[in-house]
VMD Tcl script that draws the C-alpha trace (Angstrom):
set ca {
  {112.64 99.86 79.64}
  {116.25 99.62 78.32}
  {116.73 96.03 78.19}
  {119.85 94.90 75.49}
  {119.29 91.29 75.68}
  {116.55 89.04 77.03}
  {116.88 84.80 75.77}
  {115.55 82.07 76.92}
  {118.06 80.08 78.96}
  {116.36 76.33 79.47}
  {113.08 74.63 80.89}
  {113.53 72.32 83.71}
  {111.31 69.61 85.49}
  {113.91 68.35 87.89}
  {116.80 69.99 90.26}
  {119.42 68.50 88.20}
  {118.00 70.46 85.13}
  {118.41 73.76 86.79}
  {120.69 76.00 85.05}
  {124.21 76.53 87.21}
  {123.92 80.28 87.75}
  {124.75 82.84 90.64}
  {122.36 85.63 89.13}
  {119.66 86.58 91.29}
  {116.15 84.78 90.01}
  {112.55 86.34 90.61}
  {110.14 83.75 90.04}
  {106.45 84.42 88.43}
  {103.53 82.07 88.95}
  {100.12 81.72 88.48}
  {96.38 80.16 87.44}
  {97.19 78.66 84.17}
  {94.95 81.35 82.57}
  {95.91 84.39 84.45}
  {98.09 85.89 81.94}
  {101.79 85.20 83.07}
  {103.60 84.57 79.90}
  {101.90 87.92 78.46}
  {103.23 89.94 81.53}
  {106.57 88.71 81.13}
  {106.69 89.51 77.38}
  {105.38 92.95 78.33}
  {108.14 93.58 81.15}
  {111.03 92.78 78.55}
  {109.50 94.51 75.54}
  {109.38 91.37 73.73}
  {106.23 89.98 71.83}
  {107.14 85.74 72.24}
  {109.98 85.37 74.09}
  {107.49 83.59 76.82}
  {105.33 81.20 74.78}
  {101.98 81.77 75.47}
  {99.69 78.73 74.53}
  {95.74 78.84 73.63}
  {95.84 75.27 75.67}
  {95.28 76.22 79.53}
  {97.66 74.27 81.74}
  {99.60 73.18 78.92}
  {103.19 74.66 80.22}
  {104.33 72.13 82.68}
  {107.91 73.13 83.04}
  {109.72 75.60 84.82}
  {111.29 78.13 82.24}
  {114.46 80.25 82.68}
  {115.08 83.44 80.89}
  {118.14 85.48 81.32}
  {117.60 89.26 81.33}
  {120.61 91.32 80.13}
  {122.93 88.73 82.14}
  {121.90 90.79 85.12}
  {119.26 88.41 86.92}
  {116.98 85.59 85.46}
  {113.08 85.84 85.17}
  {111.73 82.28 86.12}
  {108.38 81.54 84.67}
  {106.59 78.60 87.21}
  {104.53 75.96 85.81}
  {100.48 77.22 85.84}
  {97.80 75.82 87.85}
  {94.30 75.35 88.51}
  {93.12 73.98 85.00}
  {89.74 71.86 85.67}
  {90.44 69.29 82.91}
  {94.11 68.20 84.40}
  {93.96 65.41 86.28}
  {94.81 65.09 89.84}
  {97.75 63.07 89.78}
  {99.27 65.78 86.88}
  {98.27 68.53 89.46}
  {100.48 66.74 92.30}
  {103.42 66.50 89.88}
  {103.30 70.45 89.14}
  {103.22 70.84 92.96}
  {106.09 68.96 93.41}
  {108.04 70.59 90.52}
  {107.43 74.19 91.99}
  {107.89 72.95 95.53}
  {111.39 71.65 95.16}
  {112.11 74.68 92.90}
  {111.30 76.82 96.08}
  {112.64 74.83 98.74}
  {116.05 74.44 96.77}
  {116.85 77.26 94.37}
  {119.69 79.31 97.16}
  {119.60 82.54 94.37}
  {115.68 82.99 94.54}
  {114.87 86.53 96.07}
  {111.12 86.36 95.50}
  {108.06 84.59 94.16}
  {105.37 86.87 92.76}
  {102.16 85.74 92.99}
  {99.80 86.50 89.49}
  {95.85 86.93 89.82}
  {93.09 88.05 87.80}
  {91.88 90.93 89.16}
  {88.41 90.63 87.85}
  {87.68 87.49 89.83}
  {87.70 86.63 93.60}
  {90.81 84.48 93.88}
  {90.75 80.67 93.86}
  {91.46 77.95 96.85}
  {94.56 77.15 94.94}
  {95.51 81.10 94.67}
  {94.90 81.28 98.17}
  {97.04 78.06 98.64}
  {99.50 79.22 96.82}
  {99.66 82.50 98.43}
  {100.06 80.99 101.93}
  {102.90 78.46 100.43}
  {104.67 81.28 99.14}
  {104.55 82.78 102.40}
  {105.69 79.62 103.92}
  {108.58 79.09 102.34}
  {109.57 82.69 103.53}
  {109.18 85.42 100.45}
  {107.26 88.24 100.98}
  {104.06 87.49 99.25}
  {104.18 89.99 96.52}
  {101.08 90.07 94.15}
  {100.38 91.11 90.78}
  {97.16 91.50 89.64}
  {96.35 91.13 86.12}
  {93.51 92.76 83.51}
  {93.49 96.01 85.12}
  {92.05 97.56 81.96}
  {89.03 94.98 82.24}
  {87.50 96.67 85.17}
  {85.56 99.57 85.54}
  {87.38 102.57 87.60}
  {84.03 102.97 89.82}
  {85.08 99.08 90.68}
  {88.37 99.23 91.14}
  {88.77 99.50 94.62}
  {86.09 96.97 95.58}
  {87.86 94.06 93.29}
  {91.31 95.19 95.21}
  {89.82 94.62 98.38}
  {88.33 91.14 97.34}
  {91.59 89.95 96.42}
  {93.53 91.25 99.67}
  {90.78 89.71 101.64}
  {90.62 86.69 100.30}
  {94.71 86.43 100.15}
  {94.53 87.35 103.81}
  {97.25 90.30 102.32}
  {98.29 92.47 105.47}
  {98.27 96.31 105.10}
  {102.03 96.27 104.01}
  {101.81 93.33 101.74}
  {102.18 94.61 98.27}
  {99.56 94.31 95.34}
  {100.52 95.67 92.04}
  {97.98 96.18 89.21}
  {98.95 95.64 85.39}
  {97.66 95.52 82.32}
  {99.13 94.14 79.00}
  {97.21 95.80 76.51}
  {98.05 99.28 77.81}
  {101.06 98.52 79.67}
  {99.73 99.83 82.85}
  {102.02 98.85 85.78}
  {105.09 98.00 83.91}
  {107.40 100.39 85.61}
  {105.90 99.31 88.96}
  {106.71 95.93 88.76}
  {110.26 96.82 87.47}
  {110.95 99.45 90.81}
  {109.53 96.02 93.07}
  {112.55 94.00 91.35}
  {114.80 97.05 91.65}
  {113.93 96.85 95.24}
  {114.05 93.20 95.51}
  {117.97 93.31 94.15}
  {118.62 96.03 96.66}
  {117.74 94.55 99.66}
  {119.22 91.13 98.78}
  {122.38 93.11 97.70}
  {122.73 92.78 94.31}
  {124.36 95.51 92.20}
  {121.47 95.87 89.70}
  {119.17 98.30 88.73}
  {116.74 99.01 85.43}
  {116.39 102.42 84.52}
  {113.30 103.33 82.31}
  {114.54 104.97 78.91}
  {115.30 108.75 79.15}
  {111.81 110.40 78.07}
  {110.28 106.93 77.71}
  {106.67 105.88 78.62}
  {105.24 102.55 79.68}
  {105.54 101.41 76.28}
  {109.30 101.29 76.55}
}
mol new
graphics top color blue
foreach p $ca { graphics top sphere $p radius 0.5 }
foreach p [lrange $ca 0 end-1] q [lrange $ca 1 end] { graphics top cylinder $p $q radius 0.2 }
display resetview
């Protein structure tokens, strides 16, 4: 994937800290250990743009990343870490809710789930929340490479059933190990730009592979 420039813009907690921008935004959200930062780095061909943490639940901010000055990729705070206090969980929920309610250039919120496990109660709540705010409820399943081929359809069904996904709701599988599903995610991005009237489209490099 040919991306000329990807850079961190800012971190925010409150609305007044959001960057002033008319660029379209796509946000990603998921449990604190689902591999969100690693997926973002894979998608934009960078190793450490989105910082990964060895301490789950550490990321408490909304992080904004400019991609080729064409759109903003947004990393929402991770949720679901058991050692975090109830008060902190409420704070994170409020941070996410404010962003979803007030960000007019937000095109979609994509939920990340670990394909190896049945979605948690918090995953289910977040998926319903995303739908309630009028978004499509696109799901990206991570760690595809950790599942045996013979068990894959079973795991997909578990995820779709637990979240209550409809027949037309989109579930894409990914792996940062072998970059599986990278182009599928970018195709979703391209479709979001198109249906929302933005003249933005990203093409794979000519002759490229999932590693580009």
